[in-house]
Structures are given as C-alpha cells and as structure tokens.
C-alpha positions as CSV (number, residue, x, y, z in Angstrom):
1,M,-45.8,-0.9,62.2
2,E,-44.8,-3.5,64.8
3,N,-45.2,-6.3,62.2
4,G,-43.2,-4.3,59.7
5,A,-40.4,-3.6,62.2
6,K,-40.4,-7.3,63.2
7,N,-40.2,-8.4,59.6
8,A,-37.4,-6.1,58.9
9,A,-35.4,-7.3,62.0
10,Q,-36.0,-11.0,61.0
11,L,-34.9,-10.3,57.4
12,R,-31.8,-8.6,58.7
13,A,-31.1,-11.6,60.9
14,L,-31.5,-13.9,57.9
15,G,-29.0,-11.8,56.0
16,E,-26.5,-12.0,58.8
17,R,-26.9,-15.8,58.9
18,L,-26.2,-15.9,55.1
19,V,-23.0,-14.0,55.6
20,G,-22.0,-16.2,58.5
21,D,-22.8,-19.4,56.7
22,Q,-21.4,-18.4,53.3
23,Q,-18.7,-21.1,53.2
24,A,-21.3,-23.8,54.0
25,I,-23.6,-22.4,51.4
26,M,-20.9,-22.3,48.7
27,R,-19.9,-25.9,49.6
28,A,-23.5,-27.1,49.3
29,W,-23.9,-25.3,46.0
30,R,-20.7,-26.7,44.5
31,Q,-21.7,-30.3,45.6
32,S,-25.2,-29.9,44.3
33,S,-24.0,-28.6,40.9
34,K,-21.3,-31.2,40.5
35,N,-23.8,-34.0,41.2
36,D,-26.0,-32.8,38.3
37,P,-25.1,-34.9,35.2
38,E,-26.2,-31.9,33.0
39,L,-23.5,-29.7,34.4
40,K,-20.4,-31.3,32.9
41,T,-18.2,-28.2,32.7
42,A,-18.5,-27.5,36.4
43,R,-16.8,-30.7,37.3
44,H,-13.5,-29.6,35.7
45,L,-13.3,-26.2,37.5
46,S,-11.3,-25.5,40.6
47,R,-13.2,-24.2,43.6
48,S,-12.1,-20.6,43.1
49,R,-13.0,-20.6,39.4
50,F,-16.4,-22.3,40.1
51,D,-17.3,-19.9,43.0
52,D,-16.6,-16.9,40.7
53,H,-18.7,-13.8,41.7
54,I,-21.4,-15.8,43.6
55,P,-19.9,-14.8,47.1
56,G,-20.4,-11.2,46.0
57,V,-24.0,-12.0,45.0
58,L,-24.7,-13.4,48.4
59,K,-23.3,-10.4,50.2
60,A,-25.4,-8.1,48.0
61,F,-28.4,-10.3,48.8
62,A,-27.7,-10.0,52.6
63,A,-27.4,-6.2,52.2
64,Q,-30.8,-6.3,50.4
65,L,-32.4,-8.2,53.2
66,A,-30.9,-5.8,55.8
67,A,-32.1,-2.8,53.8
68,W,-35.7,-3.9,53.4
69,P,-37.9,-1.9,53.0
70,G,-35.6,1.1,52.9
71,A,-33.8,3.0,50.0
72,G,-30.8,0.7,50.2
73,L,-32.7,-1.9,48.2
74,V,-32.0,-0.1,45.0
75,A,-28.2,-0.1,45.6
76,A,-28.2,-3.8,46.6
77,E,-30.1,-4.8,43.5
78,A,-27.7,-2.8,41.3
79,V,-24.8,-4.8,42.8
80,Q,-26.6,-8.1,42.3
81,E,-27.2,-7.2,38.6
82,R,-23.6,-6.3,38.1
83,R,-22.4,-9.5,39.8
84,G,-24.8,-11.6,37.7
85,A,-23.5,-10.1,34.5
86,Q,-19.9,-10.7,35.6
87,H,-20.9,-14.3,36.4
88,G,-22.3,-14.8,32.9
89,A,-19.1,-13.4,31.3
90,H,-17.0,-15.7,33.4
91,R,-19.0,-18.8,32.5
92,W,-18.7,-17.9,28.8
93,Q,-14.9,-17.6,29.2
94,E,-14.8,-21.0,31.0
95,G,-16.6,-22.7,28.0
96,Y,-20.0,-23.3,29.6
97,A,-22.9,-24.2,27.4
98,L,-25.8,-21.6,27.8
99,P,-28.2,-24.1,29.5
100,E,-25.5,-24.8,32.1
101,V,-25.4,-21.1,33.0
102,A,-29.1,-21.1,33.8
103,R,-29.1,-24.5,35.5
104,E,-26.5,-23.8,38.1
105,W,-28.7,-20.8,39.3
106,V,-31.5,-23.3,39.9
107,H,-29.2,-25.2,42.3
108,L,-28.2,-22.0,44.1
109,H,-31.9,-21.2,44.5
110,L,-32.7,-24.6,45.9
111,V,-29.7,-24.5,48.4
112,L,-30.8,-21.1,49.7
113,L,-34.4,-22.1,49.9
114,D,-33.6,-25.1,52.0
115,L,-31.4,-23.0,54.2
116,F,-34.2,-20.4,54.7
117,E,-36.6,-23.2,55.7
118,Q,-34.0,-24.4,58.3
119,Y,-33.7,-20.8,59.6
120,A,-37.4,-20.5,59.9
121,V,-37.8,-23.7,62.0
122,R,-34.7,-23.1,64.2
123,D,-35.2,-19.3,64.8
124,G,-39.0,-19.2,64.7
125,V,-39.2,-16.8,61.8
126,D,-42.7,-15.5,61.2
127,H,-44.7,-16.8,58.3
128,D,-45.1,-13.3,56.8
129,T,-41.3,-12.7,57.0
130,M,-40.7,-16.0,55.2
131,I,-43.0,-15.0,52.4
132,L,-41.0,-11.8,51.9
133,A,-37.7,-13.8,52.2
134,R,-38.8,-16.3,49.6
135,R,-40.0,-13.6,47.3
136,L,-36.7,-11.7,47.5
137,L,-34.8,-15.0,47.0
138,A,-36.9,-15.7,43.8
139,M,-36.1,-12.2,42.6
140,L,-32.4,-12.7,43.3
141,C,-32.1,-15.9,41.4
142,G,-34.4,-14.8,38.6
143,Q,-32.5,-11.6,38.0
144,G,-29.2,-13.6,38.3
145,V,-30.3,-16.0,35.6
146,S,-31.5,-13.1,33.4
147,R,-28.2,-11.1,33.8
148,S,-25.9,-14.1,33.4
149,V,-27.7,-15.4,30.3
150,S,-27.9,-11.9,28.8
151,E,-24.2,-11.3,29.2
152,Y,-23.3,-14.8,28.0
153,A,-25.5,-14.3,24.9
154,R,-24.0,-10.8,24.3
155,L,-20.5,-12.2,24.3
156,M,-21.5,-15.1,22.2
157,Q,-23.0,-12.8,19.6
158,A,-19.9,-10.6,19.7
159,E,-17.7,-13.6,19.1
160,A,-19.9,-14.7,16.2
161,A,-19.8,-11.2,14.8
162,G,-16.0,-11.3,15.0
163,R,-15.9,-14.6,13.2
164,V,-18.1,-13.1,10.5
165,R,-15.8,-10.2,10.1
166,D,-12.8,-12.5,10.0
167,L,-14.5,-14.6,7.3
168,E,-15.5,-11.5,5.4
169,G,-11.9,-10.2,5.6
170,A,-10.5,-13.6,4.5
171,L,-13.0,-13.7,1.6
172,A,-12.1,-10.2,0.5
173,E,-8.4,-11.1,0.6
174,L,-9.1,-14.2,-1.4
175,N,-11.0,-12.2,-4.0
176,D,-8.2,-9.6,-4.1
177,L,-5.7,-12.4,-4.6
178,Q,-7.8,-14.0,-7.3
179,R,-8.2,-10.6,-9.1
180,S,-4.5,-10.0,-8.8
181,R,-3.7,-13.5,-10.1
182,S,-6.2,-13.0,-13.0
183,E,-4.6,-9.6,-13.8
184,A,-1.1,-11.1,-13.8
185,W,-2.2,-13.9,-16.2
186,R,-4.1,-11.4,-18.3
187,E,-1.0,-9.1,-18.6
188,A,1.1,-12.2,-19.4
189,A,-1.3,-13.0,-22.3
190,H,-1.2,-9.4,-23.4
191,D,2.7,-9.5,-23.4
192,L,2.7,-12.7,-25.3
193,R,0.4,-11.3,-27.9
194,N,2.5,-8.1,-28.2
195,T,5.7,-10.2,-28.6
196,V,4.1,-12.5,-31.1
197,G,2.9,-9.4,-33.0
198,L,6.4,-8.0,-32.9
199,V,7.9,-11.2,-34.2
200,T,5.2,-11.3,-36.9
201,Y,5.9,-7.7,-38.0
202,A,9.7,-8.3,-38.0
203,T,9.3,-11.5,-40.1
204,G,7.0,-9.6,-42.5
205,I,9.5,-6.9,-43.0
206,L,12.4,-9.3,-43.5
207,K,10.3,-11.0,-46.2
208,R,9.8,-7.8,-48.2
209,S,12.4,-7.2,-50.8
210,D,11.6,-3.5,-50.9
211,A,12.2,-2.8,-47.2
212,P,15.2,-0.5,-46.7
213,D,18.3,-2.0,-45.3
214,P,18.2,0.0,-42.0
215,V,14.7,-1.2,-41.4
216,R,15.7,-4.8,-42.2
217,A,18.5,-4.5,-39.7
218,K,16.2,-3.2,-37.1
219,S,13.7,-6.0,-37.9
220,L,16.4,-8.6,-37.4
221,V,17.4,-7.2,-34.0
222,A,13.7,-6.9,-33.0
223,L,13.1,-10.5,-34.1
224,Q,16.0,-11.8,-32.0
225,N,14.8,-9.7,-29.1
226,G,11.2,-11.0,-29.5
227,V,12.2,-14.6,-29.5
228,T,14.3,-14.0,-26.4
229,S,11.4,-12.2,-24.8
230,L,9.0,-15.1,-25.7
231,A,11.4,-17.6,-24.1
232,T,11.7,-15.5,-20.9
233,T,8.0,-15.0,-20.6
234,L,7.2,-18.7,-21.1
235,T,9.9,-19.6,-18.5
236,D,8.4,-17.1,-16.1
237,L,4.9,-18.5,-16.7
238,L,6.2,-22.1,-16.1
239,D,8.0,-21.0,-12.9
240,L,4.9,-19.1,-11.7
241,A,2.7,-22.1,-12.3
242,R,5.0,-24.4,-10.3
243,L,5.0,-21.9,-7.4
244,E,1.3,-21.6,-7.4
245,A,1.0,-25.4,-7.5
246,G,3.4,-25.7,-4.5
247,L,6.0,-27.6,-6.4
248,E,8.9,-25.3,-5.5
249,Q,10.7,-26.0,-2.2
250,R,13.2,-23.9,-0.3
251,E,16.8,-25.3,-0.5
252,I,18.7,-23.5,2.3
253,A,22.4,-23.2,2.3
254,A,25.1,-20.7,3.2
255,F,26.2,-18.3,0.4
256,D,27.6,-14.8,-0.2
257,A,24.7,-12.6,-1.2
258,A,27.1,-9.7,-2.1
259,A,28.9,-11.9,-4.6
260,L,25.6,-13.1,-6.1
261,L,24.2,-9.6,-6.5
262,R,27.5,-8.3,-8.1
263,A,27.3,-11.2,-10.6
264,V,23.7,-10.3,-11.4
265,C,24.6,-6.7,-12.0
266,E,27.7,-7.5,-14.1
267,R,25.7,-9.8,-16.3
268,V,23.4,-6.9,-17.5
269,Q,26.2,-4.2,-17.8
270,D,26.6,-4.7,-21.5
271,V,22.8,-4.4,-22.1
272,A,22.6,-1.3,-19.9
273,V,25.6,0.4,-21.6
274,A,24.2,-0.3,-25.1
275,R,21.1,1.6,-24.0
276,G,23.0,4.4,-22.5
277,L,22.1,3.4,-18.9
278,F,24.2,2.7,-15.9
279,V,24.0,0.0,-13.2
280,S,25.9,0.9,-10.0
281,V,26.2,-1.2,-6.8
282,E,26.5,-0.3,-3.2
283,G,27.1,-2.7,-0.3
284,P,29.6,-4.6,1.8
285,T,32.2,-6.7,-0.1
286,V,31.0,-9.9,1.7
287,L,27.6,-10.7,3.0
288,E,27.5,-14.3,4.3
289,I,23.9,-15.4,5.0
290,E,21.7,-18.5,4.7
291,G,19.0,-18.9,2.1
292,D,18.1,-20.3,-1.3
293,E,20.8,-18.9,-3.6
294,Q,19.0,-19.8,-6.8
295,K,15.7,-18.3,-5.8
296,V,17.4,-15.1,-4.5
297,R,19.1,-14.9,-7.9
298,R,15.8,-15.2,-9.7
299,I,14.3,-12.4,-7.7
300,A,17.3,-10.1,-8.3
301,D,17.4,-11.0,-12.0
302,S,13.7,-10.4,-12.5
303,L,13.6,-7.0,-10.6
304,L,16.8,-5.7,-12.3
305,S,15.8,-6.8,-15.8
306,N,12.4,-5.2,-15.3
307,A,13.9,-2.0,-14.1
308,L,16.2,-1.7,-17.0
309,R,13.5,-2.6,-19.4
310,Y,11.4,0.4,-18.4
311,T,14.1,2.9,-17.7
312,A,14.7,5.2,-20.7
313,Q,17.4,7.5,-19.2
314,G,19.6,7.4,-16.2
315,G,20.2,4.1,-14.6
316,V,19.7,1.7,-11.7
317,I,21.4,1.6,-8.2
318,V,21.5,-1.8,-6.6
319,R,22.1,-1.9,-2.8
320,W,22.4,-4.6,-0.2
321,A,23.0,-4.5,3.6
322,R,22.8,-6.5,6.7
323,I,20.2,-5.4,9.4
324,D,20.8,-6.7,12.9
325,Q,18.4,-5.9,15.7
326,E,17.8,-7.3,19.2
327,D,15.4,-10.1,18.2
328,S,15.8,-10.3,14.4
329,H,18.5,-10.6,11.8
330,H,17.8,-9.7,8.2
331,W,19.5,-8.6,5.1
332,S,18.1,-6.3,2.4
333,F,18.3,-6.0,-1.3
334,S,17.1,-2.7,-2.8
335,L,16.9,-1.3,-6.3
336,D,16.3,2.3,-7.3
337,D,15.9,3.3,-10.9
338,I,16.8,6.9,-11.4
339,G,15.6,8.8,-14.5
340,A,12.8,8.8,-17.0
341,H,10.7,5.8,-17.7
342,S,9.5,4.6,-21.1
343,Q,6.7,2.3,-22.2
344,G,6.6,0.6,-25.6
345,G,10.2,0.3,-26.9
346,A,11.2,-1.8,-29.9
347,A,7.7,-3.1,-30.6
348,A,6.2,0.4,-30.9
349,D,9.1,1.6,-33.0
350,L,9.0,-1.3,-35.3
351,V,5.3,-1.1,-35.8
352,N,5.7,2.6,-36.7
353,E,8.5,1.7,-39.2
354,L,6.4,-1.1,-40.8
355,E,3.4,1.2,-41.2
356,Q,5.5,3.8,-43.0
357,V,7.0,1.1,-45.2
358,N,3.5,-0.2,-46.1
359,Q,2.5,3.3,-46.9
360,G,5.5,3.8,-49.2
361,A,7.1,6.4,-46.9
362,T,10.7,6.6,-45.9
363,P,11.2,5.4,-42.4
364,G,11.6,8.3,-40.0
365,P,13.3,8.7,-36.7
366,V,12.3,6.7,-33.6
367,V,9.1,8.1,-32.2
368,A,9.2,8.9,-28.4
369,V,6.6,7.1,-26.3
370,A,5.1,8.8,-23.2
371,A,6.1,7.6,-19.8
372,P,3.5,6.1,-17.5
373,P,2.1,8.3,-14.8
374,P,4.2,8.4,-11.5
375,G,3.6,5.4,-9.4
376,Q,1.9,3.4,-12.2
377,R,3.4,0.1,-13.2
378,A,4.5,-0.2,-16.8
379,Q,2.5,-2.7,-18.7
380,G,4.1,-6.1,-18.7
381,E,5.3,-6.1,-15.2
382,G,2.4,-8.2,-13.9
383,I,3.8,-11.7,-14.5
384,A,7.4,-10.8,-13.3
385,L,6.0,-9.1,-10.2
386,S,3.8,-12.1,-9.4
387,L,6.7,-14.4,-9.8
388,V,8.8,-12.2,-7.5
389,K,6.0,-12.1,-4.9
390,H,5.6,-15.8,-4.9
391,L,9.3,-16.4,-4.5
392,C,9.4,-13.9,-1.6
393,E,6.6,-15.7,0.1
394,L,8.4,-19.0,-0.3
395,L,11.6,-17.4,1.3
396,D,9.7,-15.6,4.1
397,A,10.8,-12.3,2.6
398,T,8.9,-9.0,2.5
399,L,8.5,-7.0,-0.7
400,E,8.1,-3.2,-0.4
401,F,7.8,-0.3,-2.9
402,P,9.1,2.9,-1.1
403,V,7.8,6.2,-2.4
404,H,10.3,8.4,-4.2
405,A,9.9,12.1,-3.6
406,G,12.1,13.1,-6.5
407,G,10.8,10.7,-9.2
408,G,11.9,7.3,-10.2
409,S,10.8,4.1,-8.4
410,S,12.2,1.8,-5.8
411,V,11.8,-1.8,-4.6
412,L,13.1,-3.3,-1.3
413,V,13.3,-7.0,-0.4
414,L,14.0,-8.0,3.2
415,F,15.2,-11.6,3.7
416,P,15.9,-13.5,6.9
417,C,19.6,-14.1,7.5
418,R,18.9,-17.6,8.9
419,Y,16.1,-20.2,8.6
420,D,14.9,-22.6,11.3
421,P,15.2,-26.2,10.4
422,I,12.0,-27.7,8.9
C-alpha cells in the first residue's frame, strides 16, 4: 500500500510539473518537429496553428497521472481521445500529408520522455513510478497517433467520396446534355423529313392534271410554306452548330428592348390574323438596357413563331418588364399562349387530301388533329428550343417554363440589364 501511495504521489507530481512546464514542452516540440526534414508542412504554420489541441492533450495527460489508479483515468483518457481526433482533423485541414501526422507524435513522445528522465534524476522518482509513467506516456502517444490518423483518414475518405459524387453528378449532367442534344438533332431530322415529305406531296399534286383546283391551290400554299420551313430549319441548324462550336460571341450595346419586342410582334401580326389568332403586348413604352440586340431578337422570334405555330385557337400575350432588386438588375421577356394547341397542321391536312385524291374521292373538309397532352412539347420544338437555350446561355439569361393552372403554356426569359466588361 505504501508503495502504491508513493507511486501515486510521484505520478501526481509529474503531472503538476507537466502543467508548469507546458510552454517549455511546446517550445521543444515545435523546434524538434521543425528540425525534421520530413515535416515540411509544420515549417509554414504559425505557433498557435502548430500547437493546435496538444496543450489540451497535455492537460488531460496530467489529469490522468494525478488520477492513477482511480476512476478518473477513464475520463482523462476520453478527453485525450477527443483531443487526438481534433488534432487529426486540424492537420487534415492544414494540408498535412498522412505520414506527417504520425511523425510529429513521435517527436512529442521523445520530448516528453526526455523530460521524464530529467524529472527522475532531479526529483529522485522511484524506478517503479518511472515504469508506470513511461507506460502511460506510451499509451498517450500511441492513442494520439491512432485517433489523429483515424480522423485524418475519415476526412480524407469523406472528401474522396464527395469528389466521386461530384464526378458522378457531372457525368450524369453530361449524359443528360448529350441525350438532350441527340434528341434535338433527332427531332430536327424528323422535321426535315416531314417538311421534305410535304414538299414532295405538294409537288406530286401539282403535277396531277386530275387534281381539283381547290386542292391544287392548297398544294401551292403548302409548297411555299414547306420551302420556307426548310429554309428556317436549316438556318436554325446552322446557328445551333455555330453556338455549339463556340463560334458565336456576345456583342453588347445599349438598345431599347421594348421597341425590339414590339417590332417582333408586329412582324407576325398578319400571319396570326390570317390564322384567326391574336398577338397582344404588355410592357413599358421604353426599356433601355444593355445586351446583344440581334441575339435577343432571335430568341424572341423563335419563341413567338413556335408559339403561333402550335396555337390553334386564342392567341399569344407578350410581356416585358424591368426587375430591380438590391443587388441585381434584370429585365424579363415572357410569352403566354392562351387557347387550344394543335399538332400537325398543313402537312397532315395535305396528306389527307392527297390520299383522297389518289383513291378517287372528293377532297373533304380539314380533319382536326388532337392536341398534345398538357405540358408536353409539340413535336418539332426540339431544335428551336435548343437554339434558344444556347442563346440564353451565351447571354447569361435564364429560361423558365411556368406552369399554367388554367391551360395553355408559358415561357419566361430573364436577362441581365448590364454586362461586366470582358
């Protein structure tokens, strides 16, 4: 019992000396670590960043020495483990290599071991007490290495897992983009085939001497429309190819967006009226902004033409407005097509007429074509929408499709009012 009490008293005294000499211990550890050529990262850290949680580890170790062999050992060891894990996390954040984390614990172990030997000689510490002290010190540094390295490895794995998730997400986005691009080109090819088919049918009817005059008149109009559609689609394809190749550049200048959008709407009024549709405009008389006027015009032309193409009844409302907030200034262009949608149009009607002529029947009335389900794009929008999306990306604009509760469809484009110089 006497030996046990003596050992406990001497261990407690060693712990008190550790607390009293903490600054000297930290100074010796810093110097020893910075003299090690393998510890390159440590040389670039300030004293406070290098010391990190080690002073807390030393205090917990002093508490452990003072508690031996009582129940306080468990609590002191728990503090040591927590501090060790925090040290590993800190070293990971500071950019240490994993071997460096373990190596600096070796230097701490050697500094403390030398100090214990000095205490033993100076204070006459018993041999048995020193055996216990060295054993506890070995446990301290061994557990410190284990906890630091484990936490460092955990964070490194978490970072690697995050990179994997980021790469998987980027790959999924790339695949989605590729599928979207392929779908757009597939739809363009489909539209071209349909338009070529329309032109072929119309030409075939015009060549027939037995075709009724009303059908011949319809065929001539369809032929003209088909040629126009072919030219438009080919132009869109060329523009899309240039955008995807990065050949288009922004040409920023001041212009009146309100005047531009009114001109776009006025240009399609005759076409809309001929089909029994309306095009109305809502917005300020003047909207002075900066941007690429020609590309904004192409976006508005494409969206408005597409809306009129697939609107069977009702019409289209075009709106524009300026949106000023504390830290951002934008302007919006929106388009709402109100009424029933149709799919098919002149091509479907003309094919029906031709089939009846080929079968010797008298051409009948225009056959109605079912509208696409709500929210579904009409076939043929793919290439136009891809072109608009690429133009919006080039102009740092966002393209949205708000949901209509009462039917119809909407599109909203949000443009910056100003652009930073490149």
